C-alpha positions in Angstrom: 31.3 1.3 -0.5 28.0 3.2 -0.7 25.2 2.6 1.8 21.6 2.7 0.9 18.3 2.9 2.7 14.7 2.3 1.8 12.4 5.4 2.1 8.6 5.0 1.9 6.7 8.2 0.8 3.2 7.1 1.8 1.4 9.3 4.3 -1.1 8.1 6.9 -3.9 9.7 5.0 -3.1 7.8 1.8 -3.1 4.5 3.6 -6.3 5.3 5.6 -8.3 6.4 2.5 -7.2 3.3 0.5 -8.0 0.9 3.4 -11.4 2.5 3.9 -12.3 2.2 0.2 -11.2 -1.4 0.2 -13.1 -2.3 3.3 -16.2 -0.9 1.7 -15.6 -2.9 -1.4 -15.0 -6.1 0.6 -18.3 -5.6 2.4 -20.2 -4.8 -0.8 -18.8 -7.9 -2.6 -19.2 -10.2 0.4 -15.5 -10.8 0.7 -14.7 -11.4 -3.0 -12.4 -8.3 -3.1 -10.2 -9.6 -0.4 -7.5 -11.2 -2.5 -7.4 -8.2 -4.7 -7.0 -5.9 -1.7 -3.9 -7.8 -0.5 -2.3 -7.6 -4.0 -3.2 -3.9 -4.4 -1.9 -2.9 -0.9 1.4 -4.6 -1.4 1.7 -3.0 -4.8 0.9 0.4 -3.3 3.7 0.0 -0.7 6.3 -1.2 -3.2 5.5 1.5 -5.7 5.9 4.3 -3.1 9.2 2.9 -1.8 12.5 4.5 -3.0 16.1 3.6 -2.5 18.3 6.5 -1.3 22.0 6.6 -1.1 23.3 7.6 2.4 
């Protein structure tokens, strides 16, 4: 039986830049961008996760 593991390819810089951009958007829109940030951040993590066979 094959074993699998999840591997995330995001780097710290990718996460930091995206978080900084979204914080600025949240401040500019007085918090209206917050639900979109949560959706986008989860989507970013899922899209950069791969399944590798061990």
